[in-house]
C-alpha positions as CSV (number, residue, x, y, z in Angstrom):
1,X,-39.1,3.9,-3.7
2,X,-39.6,2.5,-7.2
3,X,-38.0,3.9,-10.4
4,X,-41.3,5.3,-11.5
5,X,-41.4,7.5,-8.5
6,X,-38.0,9.0,-9.1
7,X,-38.9,12.0,-11.3
8,X,-41.3,13.3,-8.6
9,X,-38.6,12.8,-6.0
10,X,-36.0,14.7,-8.1
11,X,-38.5,17.5,-8.7
12,X,-39.0,17.8,-4.9
13,X,-35.3,18.7,-4.6
14,X,-36.1,22.2,-5.9
15,X,-37.5,23.2,-2.6
16,X,-35.1,21.3,-0.4
17,X,-32.6,23.0,1.9
18,X,-28.8,22.6,1.4
19,X,-26.5,22.5,4.4
20,X,-22.8,21.8,4.2
21,X,-21.0,21.7,7.6
22,X,-17.4,21.4,6.5
23,X,-15.6,24.7,6.2
24,X,-12.0,23.5,6.3
25,X,-10.0,20.3,5.4
26,X,-11.6,17.3,7.1
27,X,-10.5,13.7,7.5
28,X,-13.3,11.2,8.5
29,X,-12.2,8.0,10.3
30,X,-14.5,5.0,9.7
31,X,-13.2,1.8,11.4
32,X,-16.2,-0.1,10.0
33,X,-14.5,-0.1,6.7
34,X,-11.4,-2.2,7.1
35,X,-8.7,-3.3,4.8
36,X,-5.5,-5.4,5.2
37,X,-3.7,-6.3,8.4
38,X,-0.1,-5.3,8.4
39,X,2.7,-7.9,8.5
40,X,5.6,-5.4,8.3
41,X,8.4,-3.7,6.4
42,X,11.7,-4.7,5.0
43,X,14.4,-4.2,2.4
44,X,15.8,-5.9,-0.7
45,X,19.5,-4.9,-0.8
46,X,21.5,-5.8,-3.9
47,X,24.7,-5.6,-2.0
48,X,25.6,-2.2,-3.4
49,X,25.9,-1.1,0.2
50,X,26.3,-4.4,2.2
51,X,29.7,-5.2,0.8
52,X,31.2,-1.7,1.4
53,X,29.6,-1.6,4.9
54,X,31.3,-4.9,5.7
55,X,34.7,-3.4,4.7
56,X,34.3,0.1,6.0
57,X,32.4,-0.4,9.3
58,X,33.6,-1.9,12.5
59,X,31.8,-4.9,13.9
60,X,30.2,-2.6,16.5
61,X,29.1,-0.2,13.8
62,X,27.6,-3.0,11.7
63,X,25.6,-4.2,14.8
64,X,24.4,-0.6,15.3
65,X,23.3,-0.5,11.6
66,X,21.4,-3.8,11.9
67,X,19.7,-2.6,15.1
68,X,18.6,0.6,13.3
69,X,17.0,-1.4,10.5
70,X,15.5,-4.4,12.3
71,X,14.7,-3.2,15.8
72,X,12.8,-0.3,17.4
73,X,15.7,0.2,19.9
74,X,17.1,3.6,20.0
75,X,16.7,5.1,16.5
76,X,15.4,1.9,14.9
77,X,13.0,1.5,12.0
78,X,11.6,-1.8,13.3
79,X,11.7,-3.6,10.0
80,X,11.0,-7.4,10.1
81,X,11.6,-8.6,6.5
82,X,15.1,-9.1,5.0
83,X,15.2,-9.8,1.3
84,X,18.7,-11.3,0.6
85,X,20.4,-10.9,-2.8
86,X,21.7,-14.2,-4.2
87,X,24.2,-13.1,-6.8
88,X,24.4,-14.9,-10.1
89,X,27.9,-13.7,-10.8
90,X,28.9,-13.5,-14.5
91,X,31.1,-15.1,-17.1
92,X,34.9,-15.0,-16.7
93,X,36.3,-11.8,-18.1
94,X,33.0,-9.8,-17.8
95,X,33.5,-6.6,-15.8
96,X,30.5,-4.4,-16.7
97,X,28.3,-4.3,-13.6
98,X,28.3,-0.5,-13.2
99,X,25.8,-0.7,-10.3
100,X,28.4,-2.9,-8.6
101,X,26.1,-5.6,-7.2
102,X,28.1,-7.8,-4.9
103,X,30.4,-4.8,-4.5
104,X,32.3,-5.4,-7.7
105,X,32.3,-4.9,-11.5
106,X,32.6,-8.7,-11.8
107,X,30.5,-10.0,-8.8
108,X,31.1,-13.4,-7.3
109,X,28.4,-16.0,-8.0
110,X,27.6,-19.2,-6.1
111,X,27.8,-21.7,-9.0
112,X,30.3,-20.3,-11.6
113,X,30.3,-23.5,-13.6
114,X,27.9,-26.4,-13.9
115,X,28.1,-28.4,-10.7
116,X,31.0,-26.3,-9.4
117,X,30.0,-24.3,-6.3
118,X,31.9,-21.4,-4.8
119,X,31.1,-20.9,-1.1
120,X,34.1,-18.7,-0.2
121,X,34.1,-14.9,-0.2
122,X,30.4,-14.5,0.5
123,X,30.7,-13.4,4.1
124,X,30.7,-9.8,2.8
125,X,26.9,-10.2,2.2
126,X,26.0,-13.1,4.4
127,X,26.6,-11.0,7.6
128,X,23.5,-8.9,6.9
129,X,21.2,-12.0,6.5
130,X,22.6,-13.6,9.6
131,X,22.1,-10.3,11.6
132,X,18.6,-9.8,10.3
133,X,17.5,-13.3,11.2
134,X,19.0,-13.0,14.6
135,X,16.8,-10.0,15.1
136,X,13.7,-11.9,14.2
137,X,13.3,-11.0,10.5
138,X,11.3,-13.0,8.0
139,X,13.9,-14.1,5.4
140,X,13.6,-14.0,1.6
141,X,16.2,-15.2,-0.9
142,X,15.9,-13.5,-4.3
143,X,17.6,-14.1,-7.7
144,X,17.9,-11.6,-10.5
145,X,19.3,-14.1,-13.1
146,X,20.4,-17.7,-13.4
147,X,24.2,-18.4,-13.6
148,X,25.8,-17.3,-16.9
149,X,26.3,-20.9,-18.2
150,X,22.5,-21.4,-18.2
151,X,21.9,-18.3,-20.3
152,X,21.4,-17.8,-24.0
153,X,23.7,-14.8,-24.2
154,X,26.4,-16.2,-21.9
155,X,25.9,-13.0,-19.8
156,X,23.9,-12.7,-16.6
157,X,23.0,-9.1,-17.4
158,X,20.4,-10.3,-19.9
159,X,19.7,-11.3,-23.5
160,X,21.1,-9.6,-26.6
161,X,18.0,-7.5,-27.2
162,X,16.4,-7.6,-23.8
163,X,13.1,-8.9,-25.2
164,X,14.0,-12.6,-25.4
165,X,14.2,-15.1,-22.6
166,X,17.8,-15.5,-21.4
167,X,17.4,-18.7,-19.5
168,X,18.0,-21.4,-22.1
169,X,14.9,-23.5,-22.9
170,X,15.0,-26.8,-21.1
171,X,17.2,-25.4,-18.2
172,X,14.2,-24.5,-16.0
173,X,14.7,-27.7,-13.9
174,X,18.4,-27.2,-13.6
175,X,17.9,-23.6,-12.5
176,X,15.5,-24.8,-9.8
177,X,18.2,-27.3,-8.6
178,X,20.7,-24.4,-8.4
179,X,18.2,-22.5,-6.3
180,X,17.6,-25.4,-4.0
181,X,21.4,-26.1,-3.5
182,X,22.0,-22.5,-2.5
183,X,19.1,-22.4,-0.1
184,X,20.3,-25.6,1.5
185,X,23.8,-24.3,1.9
186,X,22.6,-21.2,3.6
187,X,20.8,-23.4,6.1
188,X,23.6,-25.9,6.7
189,X,26.7,-23.7,6.6
190,X,25.5,-20.3,7.6
191,X,22.5,-20.9,9.7
192,X,20.1,-18.8,7.6
193,X,16.7,-20.4,7.0
194,X,14.8,-18.7,4.2
195,X,11.1,-18.4,4.6
196,X,10.6,-17.4,1.0
197,X,12.4,-17.7,-2.3
198,X,11.9,-15.4,-5.3
199,X,13.3,-17.0,-8.5
200,X,12.7,-14.2,-11.0
201,X,12.9,-10.4,-11.0
202,X,11.1,-7.9,-13.2
203,X,10.8,-10.7,-15.8
204,X,8.6,-8.9,-18.2
205,X,10.9,-5.9,-18.6
206,X,13.0,-5.4,-21.7
207,X,15.9,-3.6,-20.2
208,X,17.9,-6.7,-19.2
209,X,20.5,-6.7,-21.9
210,X,23.9,-8.4,-22.2
211,X,26.8,-6.3,-20.8
212,X,24.4,-4.2,-18.8
213,X,24.9,-2.7,-15.4
214,X,23.5,-5.5,-13.1
215,X,22.3,-9.1,-13.4
216,X,18.7,-9.5,-14.8
217,X,16.8,-11.9,-17.0
218,X,13.7,-11.5,-19.2
219,X,11.4,-14.5,-18.5
220,X,8.1,-14.8,-20.3
221,X,5.1,-16.1,-18.4
222,X,5.2,-19.5,-20.0
223,X,8.8,-20.0,-18.9
224,X,8.0,-18.6,-15.5
225,X,5.4,-21.3,-15.0
226,X,8.0,-23.9,-15.7
227,X,10.5,-22.4,-13.3
228,X,7.9,-22.2,-10.5
229,X,6.7,-25.7,-11.1
230,X,10.2,-27.1,-11.1
231,X,11.2,-25.1,-8.0
232,X,8.2,-26.4,-6.0
233,X,9.3,-30.0,-6.8
234,X,12.9,-29.3,-5.8
235,X,11.9,-27.7,-2.5
236,X,9.8,-30.8,-1.7
237,X,12.5,-33.2,-2.7
238,X,15.1,-31.4,-0.5
239,X,12.7,-31.1,2.5
240,X,12.8,-27.3,2.4
241,X,9.8,-25.5,3.8
242,X,10.7,-22.3,1.8
243,X,7.7,-20.8,0.1
244,X,7.7,-19.3,-3.4
245,X,7.1,-15.7,-4.3
246,X,6.6,-14.3,-7.8
247,X,6.8,-12.5,-10.2
248,X,8.4,-9.4,-8.8
249,X,6.7,-7.5,-11.7
250,X,8.5,-4.4,-13.1
251,X,5.2,-2.8,-14.1
252,X,2.1,-2.6,-11.9
253,X,0.0,-2.9,-15.1
254,X,1.4,-6.4,-15.9
255,X,-1.8,-8.0,-14.9
256,X,-1.8,-10.3,-17.9
257,X,1.5,-11.8,-16.8
258,X,0.3,-12.7,-13.3
259,X,-3.0,-13.9,-14.7
260,X,-1.2,-16.4,-16.9
261,X,0.6,-17.8,-13.8
262,X,-2.5,-18.0,-11.7
263,X,-4.5,-19.6,-14.5
264,X,-2.3,-22.7,-14.1
265,X,-3.6,-24.6,-11.0
266,X,-0.3,-26.2,-10.3
267,X,1.6,-22.8,-10.4
268,X,-1.2,-21.1,-8.5
269,X,-1.0,-23.7,-5.8
270,X,2.9,-23.3,-5.6
271,X,2.8,-19.5,-5.3
272,X,2.0,-18.4,-1.7
273,X,2.8,-14.7,-2.3
274,X,2.4,-12.3,-5.3
275,X,5.0,-9.6,-5.6
276,X,5.1,-6.4,-7.5
277,X,7.5,-3.4,-7.6
278,X,6.2,0.2,-7.2
279,X,8.4,2.1,-9.7
280,X,6.0,2.1,-12.7
281,X,2.8,2.2,-10.8
282,X,-0.5,4.0,-10.7
283,X,-3.3,3.6,-8.2
284,X,-5.7,1.7,-10.5
285,X,-3.0,-0.8,-11.6
286,X,-2.0,-1.4,-8.0
287,X,-5.6,-2.1,-7.1
288,X,-5.6,-4.7,-9.8
289,X,-3.0,-6.6,-7.8
290,X,-5.0,-6.3,-4.6
291,X,-8.1,-7.7,-6.4
292,X,-6.2,-10.7,-7.7
293,X,-4.6,-11.4,-4.4
294,X,-7.9,-11.3,-2.7
295,X,-9.6,-13.5,-5.3
296,X,-6.8,-16.1,-5.1
297,X,-6.4,-15.9,-1.3
298,X,-2.7,-15.0,-1.7
299,X,-0.4,-12.7,0.2
300,X,0.5,-9.6,-1.7
301,X,3.8,-7.8,-1.1
302,X,5.2,-4.5,-2.5
303,X,8.6,-6.0,-2.6
304,X,10.8,-3.2,-4.0
305,X,10.8,0.5,-4.4
306,X,13.7,3.0,-4.0
307,X,14.7,6.5,-5.1
308,X,18.4,7.0,-6.0
309,X,17.9,10.4,-7.8
310,X,16.6,12.8,-5.2
311,X,17.9,14.1,-1.9
312,X,16.8,15.8,1.3
313,X,13.1,16.6,1.7
314,X,12.3,15.6,-1.9
315,X,13.6,12.1,-1.2
316,X,11.7,12.0,2.1
317,X,8.4,13.0,0.6
318,X,8.7,10.4,-2.2
319,X,9.1,7.6,0.3
320,X,6.2,8.8,2.4
321,X,3.9,9.1,-0.7
322,X,4.9,5.6,-1.9
323,X,4.2,4.1,1.5
324,X,0.7,5.8,1.6
325,X,0.0,4.5,-1.9
326,X,1.1,0.9,-1.1
327,X,-1.1,0.8,2.0
328,X,-4.1,2.6,0.6
329,X,-4.2,1.6,-3.1
330,X,-2.3,-1.7,-3.3
331,X,-3.5,-2.8,0.2
332,X,-0.3,-4.6,0.9
333,X,0.6,-6.1,4.3
334,X,4.3,-5.9,3.5
335,X,6.3,-3.0,2.0
336,X,10.0,-3.2,1.2
337,X,12.6,-0.6,0.1
338,X,15.3,-1.3,-2.4
339,X,18.8,-0.6,-0.9
340,X,18.4,0.8,2.7
341,X,21.6,2.7,1.9
342,X,19.4,5.3,0.2
343,X,18.0,6.2,3.7
344,X,21.4,6.3,5.4
345,X,24.6,8.3,5.0
346,X,28.0,6.9,5.9
347,X,30.4,9.4,7.5
348,X,33.6,8.7,9.4
349,X,32.9,5.0,9.9
350,X,29.4,5.6,11.1
351,X,26.0,5.3,9.5
352,X,23.7,8.2,10.0
353,X,20.0,8.5,9.1
354,X,19.0,11.1,6.5
355,X,15.6,12.8,6.2
356,X,14.1,10.0,4.1
357,X,15.0,7.6,7.0
358,X,12.8,9.6,9.3
359,X,10.0,9.9,6.8
360,X,9.9,6.1,6.6
361,X,10.1,5.9,10.4
362,X,6.9,8.0,10.6
363,X,5.1,4.8,9.3
364,X,7.2,1.9,10.5
365,X,7.6,2.9,14.1
366,X,3.9,3.4,14.6
367,X,1.9,1.4,12.1
368,X,3.1,-2.0,13.4
369,X,2.5,-5.6,12.4
370,X,-0.9,-6.8,13.4
371,X,-2.6,-3.4,13.1
372,X,-5.3,-3.1,10.5
373,X,-5.7,-0.3,7.9
374,X,-9.1,1.4,8.3
375,X,-10.8,4.0,6.2
376,X,-9.5,7.6,6.6
377,X,-11.4,9.7,4.1
378,X,-9.2,12.6,3.3
379,X,-9.5,14.4,-0.1
380,X,-7.0,17.2,0.8
381,X,-3.9,15.3,1.9
382,X,-2.9,11.7,2.0
383,X,-4.0,10.1,5.3
384,X,-3.8,6.5,6.3
385,X,-5.5,5.1,9.5
386,X,-4.2,2.1,11.4
387,X,-6.2,0.4,14.1
388,X,-4.7,-1.6,17.0
389,X,-7.8,-3.0,18.7
390,X,-5.9,-5.0,21.2
391,X,-4.3,-1.9,22.6
392,X,-7.2,0.4,21.7
393,X,-4.9,2.6,19.8
394,X,-5.4,4.6,16.6
395,X,-2.5,5.8,14.4
396,X,-2.9,8.4,11.7
397,X,-0.2,9.2,9.2
398,X,-0.9,12.3,7.1
399,X,1.3,13.3,4.1
400,X,0.9,16.9,3.0
401,X,2.7,17.0,-0.3
402,X,1.5,20.5,-1.2
403,X,3.5,23.7,-0.8
404,X,0.8,25.2,1.5
405,X,0.1,24.5,5.2
406,X,-3.1,22.6,5.8
407,X,-5.2,23.2,9.0
408,X,-6.6,19.6,9.2
409,X,-9.5,18.5,11.3
410,X,-9.9,14.8,12.1
411,X,-13.5,13.5,12.8
412,X,-13.2,11.0,15.6
413,X,-16.9,10.4,16.1
414,X,-16.5,6.6,15.5
415,X,-14.4,6.3,18.7
416,X,-15.5,6.6,22.3
417,X,-13.4,8.5,24.9
418,X,-10.5,9.5,22.7
419,X,-7.4,10.7,24.7
420,X,-3.6,10.5,25.0
421,X,-2.8,12.4,21.8
422,X,0.8,12.6,20.7
423,X,2.4,13.3,17.4
424,X,5.7,13.2,15.5
425,X,6.6,15.1,12.3
426,X,9.2,15.2,9.6
427,X,9.4,18.4,7.5
428,X,11.9,20.8,6.1
429,X,13.0,21.8,9.6
430,X,12.1,18.6,11.6
431,X,13.4,15.0,11.7
432,X,10.8,12.9,13.5
433,X,10.3,15.7,16.0
434,X,7.6,15.8,18.7
435,X,4.7,18.1,17.8
436,X,4.0,20.6,20.5
437,X,0.8,20.3,22.5
438,X,-0.4,23.7,21.2
439,X,-0.5,22.3,17.7
440,X,-2.8,19.4,18.8
441,X,-6.3,20.5,19.8
442,X,-8.6,17.7,20.9
443,X,-12.1,19.3,21.1
444,X,-15.7,18.2,21.8
445,X,-16.8,15.3,24.0
446,X,-19.0,12.2,24.0
447,X,-20.2,11.5,20.5
448,X,-18.5,14.5,19.0
449,X,-14.7,14.5,19.1
450,X,-12.5,16.5,16.8
451,X,-8.8,16.8,16.6
452,X,-7.3,19.8,14.9
453,X,-3.7,19.6,13.7
454,X,-1.7,22.0,11.5
455,X,0.0,20.1,8.7
456,X,3.0,22.2,7.4
457,X,3.7,22.2,3.7
458,X,5.7,19.2,2.6
459,X,5.5,17.3,5.8
460,X,4.7,13.8,7.2
461,X,2.8,13.8,10.5
462,X,2.1,10.8,12.6
463,X,-0.6,11.0,15.3
464,X,-1.3,8.4,18.0
465,X,-4.5,8.3,20.0
466,X,-6.1,6.0,22.5
467,X,-9.8,5.2,22.8
468,X,-12.1,3.1,24.9
469,X,-14.3,1.6,22.2
470,X,-15.1,1.6,18.5
471,X,-18.7,2.7,18.0
472,X,-20.9,0.8,15.6
473,X,-21.5,2.2,12.1
474,X,-25.0,3.3,11.2
475,X,-24.4,2.8,7.5
476,X,-24.2,-0.8,6.1
477,X,-21.4,-1.4,3.6
478,X,-20.2,2.2,4.0
479,X,-17.3,1.7,1.6
480,X,-19.1,-0.4,-1.0
481,X,-16.6,-3.1,-0.4
482,X,-18.8,-5.9,0.9
483,X,-21.5,-6.3,-1.8
484,X,-24.1,-7.0,0.9
485,X,-27.1,-5.6,-1.0
486,X,-27.5,-2.8,1.6
487,X,-27.5,-0.2,-1.2
488,X,-30.3,0.0,-3.7
489,X,-30.0,1.3,-7.3
490,X,-32.5,2.8,-9.7
491,X,-32.6,0.7,-12.8
492,X,-33.8,3.3,-15.3
493,X,-30.4,4.8,-15.3
494,X,-27.1,2.9,-15.2
495,X,-25.8,2.6,-11.7
496,X,-24.1,0.1,-9.4
497,X,-20.8,-0.8,-7.6
498,X,-17.5,-0.7,-9.6
499,X,-13.8,-1.0,-9.1
500,X,-12.9,1.7,-11.5
501,X,-12.6,4.9,-9.5
502,X,-12.7,4.3,-5.7
503,X,-11.6,7.0,-3.2
504,X,-10.5,4.3,-0.8
505,X,-10.3,0.5,-1.0
506,X,-11.2,-1.4,-4.1
507,X,-14.8,-0.3,-4.9
508,X,-17.1,2.7,-5.1
509,X,-20.6,3.3,-6.4
510,X,-21.3,5.0,-9.6
511,X,-24.2,6.6,-11.5
512,X,-24.5,7.0,-15.3
513,X,-27.6,9.2,-16.1
514,X,-28.9,9.4,-19.6
515,X,-30.9,12.0,-21.5
516,X,-34.1,9.9,-20.8
517,X,-33.5,9.0,-17.1
518,X,-31.7,10.1,-14.0
519,X,-29.7,7.6,-11.9
520,X,-29.9,7.1,-8.2
521,X,-28.7,5.0,-5.3
522,X,-30.0,5.0,-1.7
523,X,-30.0,3.3,1.6
524,X,-32.5,3.7,4.5
525,X,-31.1,3.8,8.0
526,X,-33.4,2.9,10.9
527,X,-33.5,3.2,14.7
528,X,-32.3,6.8,14.8
529,X,-33.2,8.9,17.8
530,X,-36.3,11.1,16.8
531,X,-35.2,14.7,16.8
532,X,-31.6,13.7,17.3
533,X,-28.8,15.4,15.4
534,X,-26.6,13.5,13.0
535,X,-23.7,14.2,10.6
536,X,-23.6,12.5,7.2
537,X,-20.4,12.5,5.1
538,X,-19.2,11.0,1.8
539,X,-16.6,11.5,-0.8
540,X,-18.2,12.4,-4.2
541,X,-17.0,13.2,-7.7
542,X,-18.6,13.9,-11.0
543,X,-17.7,14.3,-14.7
544,X,-18.9,17.9,-14.6
545,X,-22.6,17.4,-14.0
546,X,-24.1,18.3,-10.7
547,X,-25.2,15.3,-8.5
548,X,-27.2,15.7,-5.3
549,X,-25.8,14.0,-2.2
550,X,-28.3,14.1,0.6
551,X,-30.5,12.6,3.3
552,X,-34.3,12.6,3.7
553,X,-35.7,12.3,7.2
554,X,-39.2,13.2,8.2
555,X,-40.4,16.1,6.0
556,X,-36.9,17.5,5.4
557,X,-34.3,16.7,2.9
558,X,-30.8,18.1,3.5
559,X,-28.5,18.0,0.5
560,X,-25.3,19.3,-1.2
561,X,-24.5,19.6,-4.8
562,X,-21.5,17.5,-5.7
563,X,-19.3,18.7,-8.6
564,X,-15.8,18.2,-9.9
565,X,-13.8,15.4,-11.4
566,X,-11.7,14.8,-8.2
567,X,-13.2,13.5,-5.0
568,X,-14.3,16.1,-2.5
569,X,-15.6,15.4,1.0
570,X,-19.2,16.5,1.6
571,X,-20.4,17.0,5.2
572,X,-24.1,17.4,6.1
573,X,-25.9,17.9,9.4
574,X,-29.6,17.1,9.9
575,X,-32.2,16.2,12.6
576,X,-33.9,12.8,12.4
577,X,-37.6,12.9,11.9
578,X,-40.2,11.5,14.3
579,X,-40.2,8.1,12.7
580,X,-36.5,7.6,13.4
581,X,-35.4,6.8,9.9
582,X,-33.3,8.5,7.3
583,X,-32.8,7.7,3.6
584,X,-29.3,8.5,2.3
585,X,-29.2,9.1,-1.5
586,X,-27.1,10.2,-4.4
587,X,-28.9,11.4,-7.5
588,X,-27.5,12.3,-10.9
589,X,-30.3,14.1,-12.9
590,X,-31.0,13.2,-16.5
591,X,-28.6,14.9,-18.8
592,X,-27.9,15.0,-22.5
593,X,-24.2,15.2,-21.9
594,X,-22.8,11.9,-23.2
595,X,-20.9,9.6,-20.9
596,X,-21.7,11.5,-17.8
597,X,-21.0,10.0,-14.4
598,X,-21.0,10.5,-10.7
599,X,-19.2,8.4,-8.1
600,X,-19.5,8.1,-4.4
601,X,-17.5,6.3,-1.7
602,X,-17.1,6.0,2.1
603,X,-20.4,7.1,3.4
604,X,-20.6,7.7,7.2
605,X,-23.5,8.6,9.5
606,X,-22.8,9.5,13.1
607,X,-24.7,11.2,16.0
608,X,-23.7,14.8,16.6
609,X,-22.7,16.0,20.0
610,X,-24.4,18.8,21.9
611,X,-21.5,21.2,21.1
612,X,-22.5,21.4,17.4
613,X,-25.2,23.6,16.0
614,X,-27.1,23.1,12.7
């Protein structure tokens, strides 16, 4: 169809029929749209809990704690990343660390004076690193600040105003030597081999001020480049295979900072992993990190997030929502909490999980390393899909943040012979509790499988299914992620693929009609069964105009009117014409409303089983 034919096509819509199948919340699984493969989960303790645990817990209780964190045994979370805090200490006489990193107001550093190392007294934190490594964890050493004698202010809590670099100019190489010496000592004396080193922490923030509550250091991007370059040289010279992570950004919107690092080829080559924290984060900014990591061929970690202000179910829901955001928007393979103590309560010499612990377990016990995140289009709750092709297993984690129960239906048409359904839930009244069989209803057969699950208000539900095969997708580039040219766009209106407003992944398609011309996108699917029944779904949103999402096959066009600024899932059923083709389209009619738009994402087309009627 050419652009000149478009007005006649749009006019024909006046007589077309509209059929929308979905009558309740629906999640559509599409394993043809795949994102990152998971590497795991971990923690980044600042020794606010490690040191007290060492003093308060027996050796047996400490072993039980480490098993809880780094194994799946018993009540374990199954983490496999341990970020280890390397304390900078502070100047003699300074006792202002209110957060008590290192367990004291005046924490102990490793090099209190130039060339003078202090290796005694660190067993109160080294035990955790040794225990995690013994359980197979990937090890990361991270610094918040250089030692006090390298700083401008003479204080490891930061500069006088928080906006200036606190590492003295010209000390970048010396700081790198300090990092190398500590890494080497951990290996030689304590048997801990760090896989990664992170030399700076939230460097662009302006809250690291002298006499503050913990160690921290403002480092601008220019100085960060010098630190990374020097550190790479030190690691090579010492024969250490430790890889460098940076910049542990405080703000997800700090794209300019990481762009400056990556623009330097020496620095870009030295950095194996990009790291960002999730405190000051929105979906669009997090996607910006995913785009940069993909473009540079780098690993991307969400390396720190924690909540120390909420309790109970509020705390649990916050952790679940952050995990969903990190996997769905930031597309990270690794997610780390700050201070695992926020998930645990210490009582009578024992460490007991709290509700947030179980909310995290809903993800970490089931969405395991090696599994791949696949598209789960859910515009009602927050659902993430994880595929384990080797074991032919699908895991779904749904977070219902609302105060209303949601009767969710999961469309499993993309999988053959789905069976062995089980589920766990954390809610107001449940802590990782089994979901009864009466609450899980697997219906349909063959090419039409549906799973109905009631999702209680403010709950996290994990569903595990097995299947025999993943069925091929009928739609090419269903998530607009691959830029294969499968989709065509009318050129008399503005339209194309963008990364501005996706429902899932990094990209979506958009239409910008004008007063003079509509905008349209389409794809023709072939080799359908003549007379066969099919279901077409997509997530659509508009700026307030009405956009027609539909399919034309034979002499019939089936369509729905998409409206609303937030994505909604539109679900159409139709019969294929005798020629066995169908043209999927999305049309935004001409409008005088300025800056109008319509977006679409995650388009699926599947055969419909005999149990469904049109």
